[in-house]
Predicted model as a PDB file, atoms N, CA, C, CB and O in Angstrom, pLDDT in the B-factor column:
MODEL        1                                                                  
ATOM      1  N   MET A   1     100.068  68.328 127.227  1.00 86.00           N  
ATOM      2  CA  MET A   1     100.756  66.738 127.695  1.00 86.00           C  
ATOM      3  C   MET A   1      99.993  65.750 127.298  1.00 86.00           C  
ATOM      4  CB  MET A   1     100.922  66.417 129.280  1.00 86.00           C  
ATOM      5  O   MET A   1      98.953  65.415 127.866  1.00 86.00           O  
ATOM      6  N   LYS A   2     100.627  65.047 125.958  1.00 90.00           N  
ATOM      7  CA  LYS A   2      99.642  63.568 125.866  1.00 90.00           C  
ATOM      8  C   LYS A   2     100.065  62.671 125.642  1.00 90.00           C  
ATOM      9  CB  LYS A   2      98.710  63.364 125.055  1.00 90.00           C  
ATOM     10  O   LYS A   2     101.202  62.510 125.199  1.00 90.00           O  
ATOM     11  N   LEU A   3      98.820  61.372 126.023  1.00 93.00           N  
ATOM     12  CA  LEU A   3      99.496  60.374 125.813  1.00 93.00           C  
ATOM     13  C   LEU A   3     100.454  59.048 124.851  1.00 93.00           C  
ATOM     14  CB  LEU A   3      98.965  60.262 126.178  1.00 93.00           C  
ATOM     15  O   LEU A   3     100.435  59.191 123.628  1.00 93.00           O  
ATOM     16  N   ARG A   4     100.951  58.279 125.209  1.00 95.00           N  
ATOM     17  CA  ARG A   4     101.535  57.768 123.860  1.00 95.00           C  
ATOM     18  C   ARG A   4     101.481  56.558 123.678  1.00 95.00           C  
ATOM     19  CB  ARG A   4     102.793  58.027 123.620  1.00 95.00           C  
ATOM     20  O   ARG A   4     102.311  55.799 123.178  1.00 95.00           O  
ATOM     21  N   ILE A   5      99.519  56.194 124.492  1.00 96.00           N  
ATOM     22  CA  ILE A   5      99.781  55.042 124.066  1.00 96.00           C  
ATOM     23  C   ILE A   5      99.339  54.059 123.016  1.00 96.00           C  
ATOM     24  CB  ILE A   5      99.709  54.649 124.838  1.00 96.00           C  
ATOM     25  O   ILE A   5      99.510  52.842 123.086  1.00 96.00           O  
ATOM     26  N   LEU A   6      98.528  54.962 121.659  1.00 95.00           N  
ATOM     27  CA  LEU A   6      99.017  53.971 120.542  1.00 95.00           C  
ATOM     28  C   LEU A   6     100.625  53.809 120.129  1.00 95.00           C  
ATOM     29  CB  LEU A   6      98.292  54.426 119.250  1.00 95.00           C  
ATOM     30  O   LEU A   6     101.082  52.963 119.360  1.00 95.00           O  
ATOM     31  N   GLU A   7     101.219  54.643 120.703  1.00 96.00           N  
ATOM     32  CA  GLU A   7     102.598  54.529 119.802  1.00 96.00           C  
ATOM     33  C   GLU A   7     103.107  52.919 120.651  1.00 96.00           C  
ATOM     34  CB  GLU A   7     104.007  56.284 120.092  1.00 96.00           C  
ATOM     35  O   GLU A   7     103.479  51.957 119.978  1.00 96.00           O  
ATOM     36  N   ILE A   8     103.035  52.875 122.167  1.00 97.00           N  
ATOM     37  CA  ILE A   8     103.525  52.205 122.798  1.00 97.00           C  
ATOM     38  C   ILE A   8     102.944  50.721 122.657  1.00 97.00           C  
ATOM     39  CB  ILE A   8     103.517  52.800 123.882  1.00 97.00           C  
ATOM     40  O   ILE A   8     103.669  49.731 122.754  1.00 97.00           O  
ATOM     41  N   LEU A   9     101.436  50.653 122.395  1.00 97.00           N  
ATOM     42  CA  LEU A   9     101.041  48.957 121.954  1.00 97.00           C  
ATOM     43  C   LEU A   9     101.432  49.097 120.392  1.00 97.00           C  
ATOM     44  CB  LEU A   9      99.026  48.378 122.193  1.00 97.00           C  
ATOM     45  O   LEU A   9     101.106  48.073 119.792  1.00 97.00           O  
ATOM     46  N   LYS A  10     102.095  50.159 119.476  1.00 97.00           N  
ATOM     47  CA  LYS A  10     102.690  49.226 118.182  1.00 97.00           C  
ATOM     48  C   LYS A  10     103.774  49.411 118.513  1.00 97.00           C  
ATOM     49  CB  LYS A  10     102.482  49.527 116.615  1.00 97.00           C  
ATOM     50  O   LYS A  10     104.408  49.570 117.470  1.00 97.00           O  
ATOM     51  N   GLU A  11     104.771  49.542 119.788  1.00 96.00           N  
ATOM     52  CA  GLU A  11     105.976  48.803 119.108  1.00 96.00           C  
ATOM     53  C   GLU A  11     105.918  47.778 120.272  1.00 96.00           C  
ATOM     54  CB  GLU A  11     107.599  49.731 118.837  1.00 96.00           C  
ATOM     55  O   GLU A  11     107.042  47.280 120.341  1.00 96.00           O  
ATOM     56  N   LYS A  12     104.900  47.107 121.457  1.00 96.00           N  
ATOM     57  CA  LYS A  12     104.592  46.154 121.721  1.00 96.00           C  
ATOM     58  C   LYS A  12     103.657  44.660 121.257  1.00 96.00           C  
ATOM     59  CB  LYS A  12     104.436  46.648 122.372  1.00 96.00           C  
ATOM     60  O   LYS A  12     103.411  43.582 121.797  1.00 96.00           O  
ATOM     61  N   GLY A  13     103.237  45.517 119.571  1.00 97.00           N  
ATOM     62  CA  GLY A  13     102.767  44.561 119.200  1.00 97.00           C  
ATOM     63  C   GLY A  13     101.364  44.180 119.562  1.00 97.00           C  
ATOM     64  O   GLY A  13     100.854  43.063 119.476  1.00 97.00           O  
ATOM     65  N   LYS A  14     100.926  45.092 119.904  1.00 97.00           N  
ATOM     66  CA  LYS A  14      99.200  45.243 120.671  1.00 97.00           C  
ATOM     67  C   LYS A  14      98.256  45.261 120.510  1.00 97.00           C  
ATOM     68  CB  LYS A  14      98.751  45.905 121.129  1.00 97.00           C  
ATOM     69  O   LYS A  14      98.142  44.037 120.445  1.00 97.00           O  
ATOM     70  N   THR A  15      97.340  45.587 120.364  1.00 96.00           N  
ATOM     71  CA  THR A  15      96.193  46.132 119.798  1.00 96.00           C  
ATOM     72  C   THR A  15      94.956  46.836 121.205  1.00 96.00           C  
ATOM     73  CB  THR A  15      95.531  44.714 118.794  1.00 96.00           C  
ATOM     74  O   THR A  15      94.761  46.471 122.364  1.00 96.00           O  
ATOM     75  N   LYS A  16      94.450  47.773 120.497  1.00 95.00           N  
ATOM     76  CA  LYS A  16      93.285  48.659 121.537  1.00 95.00           C  
ATOM     77  C   LYS A  16      92.870  47.573 122.000  1.00 95.00           C  
ATOM     78  CB  LYS A  16      91.950  49.687 120.927  1.00 95.00           C  
ATOM     79  O   LYS A  16      93.151  47.437 123.190  1.00 95.00           O  
ATOM     80  N   TYR A  17      91.935  46.173 121.238  1.00 95.00           N  
ATOM     81  CA  TYR A  17      90.936  45.241 121.814  1.00 95.00           C  
ATOM     82  C   TYR A  17      91.709  44.751 123.261  1.00 95.00           C  
ATOM     83  CB  TYR A  17      90.570  43.875 120.654  1.00 95.00           C  
ATOM     84  O   TYR A  17      91.108  44.656 124.331  1.00 95.00           O  
ATOM     85  N   TRP A  18      92.940  44.502 123.102  1.00 97.00           N  
ATOM     86  CA  TRP A  18      93.591  43.592 124.076  1.00 97.00           C  
ATOM     87  C   TRP A  18      94.369  44.624 124.970  1.00 97.00           C  
ATOM     88  CB  TRP A  18      94.600  42.415 123.343  1.00 97.00           C  
ATOM     89  O   TRP A  18      95.350  44.068 125.463  1.00 97.00           O  
ATOM     90  N   LEU A  19      94.279  45.709 125.279  1.00 97.00           N  
ATOM     91  CA  LEU A  19      95.070  47.020 125.883  1.00 97.00           C  
ATOM     92  C   LEU A  19      93.189  46.716 126.733  1.00 97.00           C  
ATOM     93  CB  LEU A  19      95.780  48.983 124.470  1.00 97.00           C  
ATOM     94  O   LEU A  19      93.140  46.102 127.799  1.00 97.00           O  
ATOM     95  N   ASN A  20      91.636  47.332 125.944  1.00 96.00           N  
ATOM     96  CA  ASN A  20      90.808  46.796 126.376  1.00 96.00           C  
ATOM     97  C   ASN A  20      90.446  45.771 127.452  1.00 96.00           C  
ATOM     98  CB  ASN A  20      90.613  46.618 125.658  1.00 96.00           C  
ATOM     99  O   ASN A  20      89.928  46.065 128.529  1.00 96.00           O  
ATOM    100  N   MET A  21      90.663  44.944 127.183  1.00 96.00           N  
ATOM    101  CA  MET A  21      90.329  42.812 127.788  1.00 96.00           C  
ATOM    102  C   MET A  21      91.147  43.431 128.911  1.00 96.00           C  
ATOM    103  CB  MET A  21      91.309  40.757 126.629  1.00 96.00           C  
ATOM    104  O   MET A  21      90.503  43.662 129.934  1.00 96.00           O  
ATOM    105  N   GLN A  22      92.922  43.865 128.931  1.00 96.00           N  
ATOM    106  CA  GLN A  22      93.422  44.382 130.246  1.00 96.00           C  
ATOM    107  C   GLN A  22      93.126  44.834 131.713  1.00 96.00           C  
ATOM    108  CB  GLN A  22      93.770  45.087 129.979  1.00 96.00           C  
ATOM    109  O   GLN A  22      93.262  44.365 132.843  1.00 96.00           O  
ATOM    110  N   LEU A  23      92.571  46.179 131.035  1.00 96.00           N  
ATOM    111  CA  LEU A  23      92.441  47.431 131.912  1.00 96.00           C  
ATOM    112  C   LEU A  23      90.691  46.949 132.421  1.00 96.00           C  
ATOM    113  CB  LEU A  23      92.696  49.258 130.822  1.00 96.00           C  
ATOM    114  O   LEU A  23      90.277  47.365 133.503  1.00 96.00           O  
ATOM    115  N   GLY A  24      89.997  46.270 131.735  1.00 94.00           N  
ATOM    116  CA  GLY A  24      88.061  46.269 132.102  1.00 94.00           C  
ATOM    117  C   GLY A  24      87.949  47.418 131.750  1.00 94.00           C  
ATOM    118  O   GLY A  24      88.246  48.003 132.792  1.00 94.00           O  
ATOM    119  N   MET A  25      87.700  48.288 130.918  1.00 93.00           N  
ATOM    120  CA  MET A  25      86.992  49.547 131.068  1.00 93.00           C  
ATOM    121  C   MET A  25      86.183  49.741 130.093  1.00 93.00           C  
ATOM    122  CB  MET A  25      87.760  50.629 131.166  1.00 93.00           C  
ATOM    123  O   MET A  25      86.396  48.864 129.255  1.00 93.00           O  
ATOM    124  N   SER A  26      85.433  50.375 129.792  1.00 93.00           N  
ATOM    125  CA  SER A  26      84.645  50.690 128.044  1.00 93.00           C  
ATOM    126  C   SER A  26      84.938  50.803 127.565  1.00 93.00           C  
ATOM    127  CB  SER A  26      84.011  51.326 127.416  1.00 93.00           C  
ATOM    128  O   SER A  26      85.810  51.671 127.609  1.00 93.00           O  
ATOM    129  N   PHE A  27      84.638  50.020 126.215  1.00 92.00           N  
ATOM    130  CA  PHE A  27      85.737  50.301 124.964  1.00 92.00           C  
ATOM    131  C   PHE A  27      85.316  51.717 124.785  1.00 92.00           C  
ATOM    132  CB  PHE A  27      85.585  49.274 123.374  1.00 92.00           C  
ATOM    133  O   PHE A  27      86.453  52.075 124.477  1.00 92.00           O  
ATOM    134  N   GLN A  28      84.595  52.883 124.717  1.00 95.00           N  
ATOM    135  CA  GLN A  28      84.172  54.112 124.189  1.00 95.00           C  
ATOM    136  C   GLN A  28      85.433  55.418 125.492  1.00 95.00           C  
ATOM    137  CB  GLN A  28      81.914  54.171 124.410  1.00 95.00           C  
ATOM    138  O   GLN A  28      85.814  56.587 125.431  1.00 95.00           O  
ATOM    139  N   ASN A  29      85.670  53.885 126.775  1.00 94.00           N  
ATOM    140  CA  ASN A  29      86.846  54.819 127.464  1.00 94.00           C  
ATOM    141  C   ASN A  29      88.075  54.883 127.477  1.00 94.00           C  
ATOM    142  CB  ASN A  29      86.869  54.831 128.472  1.00 94.00           C  
ATOM    143  O   ASN A  29      88.885  55.801 127.600  1.00 94.00           O  
ATOM    144  N   CYS A  30      88.150  53.518 127.299  1.00 94.00           N  
ATOM    145  CA  CYS A  30      89.775  53.267 126.525  1.00 94.00           C  
ATOM    146  C   CYS A  30      90.023  54.194 125.280  1.00 94.00           C  
ATOM    147  CB  CYS A  30      89.964  51.556 125.844  1.00 94.00           C  
ATOM    148  O   CYS A  30      90.771  55.171 125.300  1.00 94.00           O  
ATOM    149  N   ASN A  31      89.294  53.759 124.188  1.00 95.00           N  
ATOM    150  CA  ASN A  31      88.966  54.505 122.837  1.00 95.00           C  
ATOM    151  C   ASN A  31      89.802  55.799 122.840  1.00 95.00           C  
ATOM    152  CB  ASN A  31      87.308  54.887 122.678  1.00 95.00           C  
ATOM    153  O   ASN A  31      90.906  55.944 122.316  1.00 95.00           O  
ATOM    154  N   ASN A  32      88.951  56.886 123.650  1.00 95.00           N  
ATOM    155  CA  ASN A  32      89.049  58.413 124.047  1.00 95.00           C  
ATOM    156  C   ASN A  32      90.677  58.616 124.468  1.00 95.00           C  
ATOM    157  CB  ASN A  32      87.898  58.818 125.483  1.00 95.00           C  
ATOM    158  O   ASN A  32      91.669  59.153 123.974  1.00 95.00           O  
ATOM    159  N   MET A  33      90.337  57.859 125.672  1.00 95.00           N  
ATOM    160  CA  MET A  33      92.203  57.873 126.381  1.00 95.00           C  
ATOM    161  C   MET A  33      93.632  57.511 125.250  1.00 95.00           C  
ATOM    162  CB  MET A  33      92.351  56.256 127.799  1.00 95.00           C  
ATOM    163  O   MET A  33      94.666  58.150 125.058  1.00 95.00           O  
ATOM    164  N   VAL A  34      93.068  56.057 124.583  1.00 94.00           N  
ATOM    165  CA  VAL A  34      94.284  56.315 123.610  1.00 94.00           C  
ATOM    166  C   VAL A  34      94.312  57.148 122.236  1.00 94.00           C  
ATOM    167  CB  VAL A  34      94.693  55.053 123.213  1.00 94.00           C  
ATOM    168  O   VAL A  34      95.345  56.908 121.611  1.00 94.00           O  
ATOM    169  N   TYR A  35      93.675  57.830 121.759  1.00 94.00           N  
ATOM    170  CA  TYR A  35      93.250  58.608 121.143  1.00 94.00           C  
ATOM    171  C   TYR A  35      93.367  60.661 121.906  1.00 94.00           C  
ATOM    172  CB  TYR A  35      91.863  57.793 120.942  1.00 94.00           C  
ATOM    173  O   TYR A  35      93.112  61.752 121.395  1.00 94.00           O  
ATOM    174  N   ASN A  36      93.725  60.353 122.875  1.00 93.00           N  
ATOM    175  CA  ASN A  36      94.079  61.999 123.556  1.00 93.00           C  
ATOM    176  C   ASN A  36      92.497  62.412 123.717  1.00 93.00           C  
ATOM    177  CB  ASN A  36      95.145  63.371 122.253  1.00 93.00           C  
ATOM    178  O   ASN A  36      92.440  63.511 124.267  1.00 93.00           O  
ATOM    179  N   LYS A  37      91.809  62.134 123.558  1.00 94.00           N  
ATOM    180  CA  LYS A  37      90.154  62.663 124.067  1.00 94.00           C  
ATOM    181  C   LYS A  37      89.225  62.767 125.133  1.00 94.00           C  
ATOM    182  CB  LYS A  37      89.419  62.156 123.592  1.00 94.00           C  
ATOM    183  O   LYS A  37      88.035  62.481 125.268  1.00 94.00           O  
ATOM    184  N   THR A  38      90.408  63.423 126.095  1.00 91.00           N  
ATOM    185  CA  THR A  38      90.334  62.776 127.446  1.00 91.00           C  
ATOM    186  C   THR A  38      90.477  63.810 128.478  1.00 91.00           C  
ATOM    187  CB  THR A  38      91.417  61.693 127.647  1.00 91.00           C  
ATOM    188  O   THR A  38      91.435  64.517 128.165  1.00 91.00           O  
ATOM    189  N   GLN A  39      90.012  64.147 129.421  1.00 90.00           N  
ATOM    190  CA  GLN A  39      90.369  65.807 129.898  1.00 90.00           C  
ATOM    191  C   GLN A  39      91.352  65.391 130.750  1.00 90.00           C  
ATOM    192  CB  GLN A  39      89.099  66.879 130.747  1.00 90.00           C  
ATOM    193  O   GLN A  39      92.383  66.049 130.891  1.00 90.00           O  
ATOM    194  N   SER A  40      91.141  64.345 131.347  1.00 91.00           N  
ATOM    195  CA  SER A  40      91.498  63.608 132.934  1.00 91.00           C  
ATOM    196  C   SER A  40      91.996  62.347 132.878  1.00 91.00           C  
ATOM    197  CB  SER A  40      90.241  63.399 133.913  1.00 91.00           C  
ATOM    198  O   SER A  40      91.780  61.812 131.790  1.00 91.00           O  
ATOM    199  N   ILE A  41      92.672  61.583 133.779  1.00 92.00           N  
ATOM    200  CA  ILE A  41      93.247  60.034 133.771  1.00 92.00           C  
ATOM    201  C   ILE A  41      93.290  59.912 135.435  1.00 92.00           C  
ATOM    202  CB  ILE A  41      95.053  59.778 132.868  1.00 92.00           C  
ATOM    203  O   ILE A  41      93.831  60.584 136.313  1.00 92.00           O  
ATOM    204  N   LYS A  42      92.451  58.719 135.428  1.00 94.00           N  
ATOM    205  CA  LYS A  42      92.695  58.543 136.955  1.00 94.00           C  
ATOM    206  C   LYS A  42      93.961  57.768 137.928  1.00 94.00           C  
ATOM    207  CB  LYS A  42      91.560  57.874 137.276  1.00 94.00           C  
ATOM    208  O   LYS A  42      94.011  56.550 137.753  1.00 94.00           O  
ATOM    209  N   PHE A  43      94.734  58.202 138.684  1.00 95.00           N  
ATOM    210  CA  PHE A  43      95.847  58.178 138.893  1.00 95.00           C  
ATOM    211  C   PHE A  43      96.373  56.227 138.998  1.00 95.00           C  
ATOM    212  CB  PHE A  43      95.960  59.223 140.212  1.00 95.00           C  
ATOM    213  O   PHE A  43      97.465  55.668 138.902  1.00 95.00           O  
ATOM    214  N   SER A  44      94.136  55.424 139.370  1.00 95.00           N  
ATOM    215  CA  SER A  44      94.366  53.834 139.357  1.00 95.00           C  
ATOM    216  C   SER A  44      94.980  52.947 138.007  1.00 95.00           C  
ATOM    217  CB  SER A  44      92.919  53.234 139.629  1.00 95.00           C  
ATOM    218  O   SER A  44      95.635  51.930 137.779  1.00 95.00           O  
ATOM    219  N   THR A  45      94.166  54.285 137.144  1.00 95.00           N  
ATOM    220  CA  THR A  45      94.138  54.168 136.062  1.00 95.00           C  
ATOM    221  C   THR A  45      95.711  54.139 135.391  1.00 95.00           C  
ATOM    222  CB  THR A  45      93.244  55.120 135.702  1.00 95.00           C  
ATOM    223  O   THR A  45      96.257  53.218 134.784  1.00 95.00           O  
ATOM    224  N   LEU A  46      96.127  55.225 135.662  1.00 95.00           N  
ATOM    225  CA  LEU A  46      97.854  55.552 135.316  1.00 95.00           C  
ATOM    226  C   LEU A  46      98.851  54.534 135.884  1.00 95.00           C  
ATOM    227  CB  LEU A  46      98.393  57.060 136.027  1.00 95.00           C  
ATOM    228  O   LEU A  46     100.015  54.508 135.485  1.00 95.00           O  
ATOM    229  N   GLN A  47      98.370  53.672 136.845  1.00 97.00           N  
ATOM    230  CA  GLN A  47      98.911  52.793 137.381  1.00 97.00           C  
ATOM    231  C   GLN A  47      98.958  51.862 136.940  1.00 97.00           C  
ATOM    232  CB  GLN A  47      98.677  52.643 138.192  1.00 97.00           C  
ATOM    233  O   GLN A  47     100.035  51.296 136.753  1.00 97.00           O  
ATOM    234  N   ALA A  48      97.288  51.120 136.460  1.00 97.00           N  
ATOM    235  CA  ALA A  48      97.508  50.102 135.606  1.00 97.00           C  
ATOM    236  C   ALA A  48      98.274  50.339 134.235  1.00 97.00           C  
ATOM    237  CB  ALA A  48      96.286  49.601 135.377  1.00 97.00           C  
ATOM    238  O   ALA A  48      99.252  49.812 133.702  1.00 97.00           O  
ATOM    239  N   LEU A  49      97.589  51.142 133.971  1.00 97.00           N  
ATOM    240  CA  LEU A  49      98.252  51.470 132.332  1.00 97.00           C  
ATOM    241  C   LEU A  49     100.100  50.857 132.073  1.00 97.00           C  
ATOM    242  CB  LEU A  49      98.265  53.651 132.131  1.00 97.00           C  
ATOM    243  O   LEU A  49     100.522  50.105 131.194  1.00 97.00           O  
ATOM    244  N   CYS A  50     100.921  51.589 133.305  1.00 97.00           N  
ATOM    245  CA  CYS A  50     101.946  50.857 134.018  1.00 97.00           C  
ATOM    246  C   CYS A  50     102.221  50.042 133.936  1.00 97.00           C  
ATOM    247  CB  CYS A  50     102.005  50.718 134.837  1.00 97.00           C  
ATOM    248  O   CYS A  50     103.416  49.812 133.748  1.00 97.00           O  
ATOM    249  N   GLU A  51     101.459  49.228 134.007  1.00 97.00           N  
ATOM    250  CA  GLU A  51     101.706  47.875 134.680  1.00 97.00           C  
ATOM    251  C   GLU A  51     101.266  46.730 133.572  1.00 97.00           C  
ATOM    252  CB  GLU A  51     100.762  47.738 136.175  1.00 97.00           C  
ATOM    253  O   GLU A  51     101.989  45.800 133.218  1.00 97.00           O  
ATOM    254  N   ILE A  52      99.932  46.994 133.101  1.00 97.00           N  
ATOM    255  CA  ILE A  52     100.090  46.468 131.724  1.00 97.00           C  
ATOM    256  C   ILE A  52     100.992  46.824 130.738  1.00 97.00           C  
ATOM    257  CB  ILE A  52      99.103  46.610 131.165  1.00 97.00           C  
ATOM    258  O   ILE A  52     101.329  45.833 130.090  1.00 97.00           O  
ATOM    259  N   LEU A  53     101.420  47.662 130.438  1.00 97.00           N  
ATOM    260  CA  LEU A  53     102.155  48.326 129.390  1.00 97.00           C  
ATOM    261  C   LEU A  53     103.190  47.829 129.609  1.00 97.00           C  
ATOM    262  CB  LEU A  53     102.232  49.698 129.291  1.00 97.00           C  
ATOM    263  O   LEU A  53     103.731  47.304 128.635  1.00 97.00           O  
ATOM    264  N   GLU A  54     103.935  47.767 130.977  1.00 96.00           N  
ATOM    265  CA  GLU A  54     105.508  47.462 131.284  1.00 96.00           C  
ATOM    266  C   GLU A  54     106.370  48.991 131.185  1.00 96.00           C  
ATOM    267  CB  GLU A  54     106.191  46.217 129.957  1.00 96.00           C  
ATOM    268  O   GLU A  54     107.528  48.953 130.771  1.00 96.00           O  
ATOM    269  N   CYS A  55     105.672  50.500 131.633  1.00 96.00           N  
ATOM    270  CA  CYS A  55     106.395  51.123 131.415  1.00 96.00           C  
ATOM    271  C   CYS A  55     106.402  51.954 132.545  1.00 96.00           C  
ATOM    272  CB  CYS A  55     106.287  51.503 130.333  1.00 96.00           C  
ATOM    273  O   CYS A  55     105.904  51.483 133.567  1.00 96.00           O  
ATOM    274  N   THR A  56     107.008  53.460 132.589  1.00 95.00           N  
ATOM    275  CA  THR A  56     106.702  54.132 133.333  1.00 95.00           C  
ATOM    276  C   THR A  56     105.512  55.483 132.849  1.00 95.00           C  
ATOM    277  CB  THR A  56     107.946  54.385 133.793  1.00 95.00           C  
ATOM    278  O   THR A  56     104.815  55.667 131.851  1.00 95.00           O  
ATOM    279  N   PRO A  57     105.682  56.063 133.827  1.00 94.00           N  
ATOM    280  CA  PRO A  57     104.486  57.554 133.380  1.00 94.00           C  
ATOM    281  C   PRO A  57     105.284  58.045 131.930  1.00 94.00           C  
ATOM    282  CB  PRO A  57     104.508  59.354 134.944  1.00 94.00           C  
ATOM    283  O   PRO A  57     105.152  58.079 130.707  1.00 94.00           O  
ATOM    284  N   ASN A  58     106.284  58.425 133.139  1.00 94.00           N  
ATOM    285  CA  ASN A  58     107.967  58.856 132.104  1.00 94.00           C  
ATOM    286  C   ASN A  58     107.209  58.472 130.694  1.00 94.00           C  
ATOM    287  CB  ASN A  58     109.918  57.469 132.466  1.00 94.00           C  
ATOM    288  O   ASN A  58     106.803  59.217 129.803  1.00 94.00           O  
ATOM    289  N   ASP A  59     107.160  56.806 130.833  1.00 95.00           N  
ATOM    290  CA  ASP A  59     107.099  56.749 128.956  1.00 95.00           C  
ATOM    291  C   ASP A  59     105.814  57.253 128.285  1.00 95.00           C  
ATOM    292  CB  ASP A  59     107.184  55.063 128.314  1.00 95.00           C  
ATOM    293  O   ASP A  59     105.917  57.531 127.090  1.00 95.00           O  
ATOM    294  N   LEU A  60     104.580  57.418 128.892  1.00 95.00           N  
ATOM    295  CA  LEU A  60     103.445  57.312 128.446  1.00 95.00           C  
ATOM    296  C   LEU A  60     102.823  58.533 128.718  1.00 95.00           C  
ATOM    297  CB  LEU A  60     102.836  56.251 128.892  1.00 95.00           C  
ATOM    298  O   LEU A  60     101.639  58.770 128.956  1.00 95.00           O  
ATOM    299  N   PHE A  61     103.915  59.368 128.639  1.00 93.00           N  
ATOM    300  CA  PHE A  61     103.253  60.679 128.386  1.00 93.00           C  
ATOM    301  C   PHE A  61     104.778  61.680 127.134  1.00 93.00           C  
ATOM    302  CB  PHE A  61     102.861  61.589 130.470  1.00 93.00           C  
ATOM    303  O   PHE A  61     105.928  61.389 126.806  1.00 93.00           O  
ATOM    304  N   GLU A  62     104.079  62.553 126.924  1.00 90.00           N  
ATOM    305  CA  GLU A  62     104.926  63.753 125.736  1.00 90.00           C  
ATOM    306  C   GLU A  62     104.214  64.989 125.893  1.00 90.00           C  
ATOM    307  CB  GLU A  62     104.826  63.350 123.869  1.00 90.00           C  
ATOM    308  O   GLU A  62     103.063  65.397 126.051  1.00 90.00           O  
ATOM    309  N   GLU A  63     105.597  65.487 125.761  1.00 85.00           N  
ATOM    310  CA  GLU A  63     104.728  67.224 125.421  1.00 85.00           C  
ATOM    311  C   GLU A  63     104.029  67.983 124.434  1.00 85.00           C  
ATOM    312  CB  GLU A  63     105.462  68.161 125.437  1.00 85.00           C  
ATOM    313  O   GLU A  63     104.862  68.366 123.614  1.00 85.00           O  
ATOM    314  N   PHE A  64     102.991  68.339 124.163  1.00 73.00           N  
ATOM    315  CA  PHE A  64     102.543  67.601 122.872  1.00 73.00           C  
ATOM    316  C   PHE A  64     102.080  69.984 122.589  1.00 73.00           C  
ATOM    317  CB  PHE A  64     100.625  65.618 123.114  1.00 73.00           C  
ATOM    318  O   PHE A  64     101.387  70.845 123.133  1.00 73.00           O  
ATOM    319  N   HIS A  65     103.070  69.865 121.415  1.00 70.00           N  
ATOM    320  CA  HIS A  65     103.038  71.162 120.380  1.00 70.00           C  
ATOM    321  C   HIS A  65     102.082  72.199 119.920  1.00 70.00           C  
ATOM    322  CB  HIS A  65     103.258  70.769 119.336  1.00 70.00           C  
ATOM    323  O   HIS A  65     101.566  71.871 118.852  1.00 70.00           O  
ATOM    324  N   ASN A  66     101.673  73.350 120.378  1.00 64.00           N  
ATOM    325  CA  ASN A  66     100.476  73.126 118.679  1.00 64.00           C  
ATOM    326  C   ASN A  66     101.110  74.441 118.282  1.00 64.00           C  
ATOM    327  CB  ASN A  66      98.099  73.193 118.763  1.00 64.00           C  
ATOM    328  O   ASN A  66     101.427  75.491 118.840  1.00 64.00           O  
ATOM    329  N   LYS A  67     101.146  74.009 117.280  1.00 57.00           N  
ATOM    330  CA  LYS A  67     101.531  75.053 115.920  1.00 57.00           C  
ATOM    331  C   LYS A  67     100.785  75.867 115.112  1.00 57.00           C  
ATOM    332  CB  LYS A  67     102.001  74.432 114.948  1.00 57.00           C  
ATOM    333  O   LYS A  67     101.326  76.504 114.208  1.00 57.00           O  
TER     334      LYS A  67                                                      
ENDMDL                                                                          
END                                                                             
């Protein structure tokens, strides 16, 4: 699974900086999450992402295929 945060931000015309300010987390942690460089995500962060980006958890994730 991989997060589609960057794609959703582009669709909504928002920036990583905007998301970081909305989430109130460190820029490094936010950036790692946006670029799928994290191993886990807290449920509270997932809920906040859904509220901020006005989407569902299904919108946030896509299946990742290794080729």
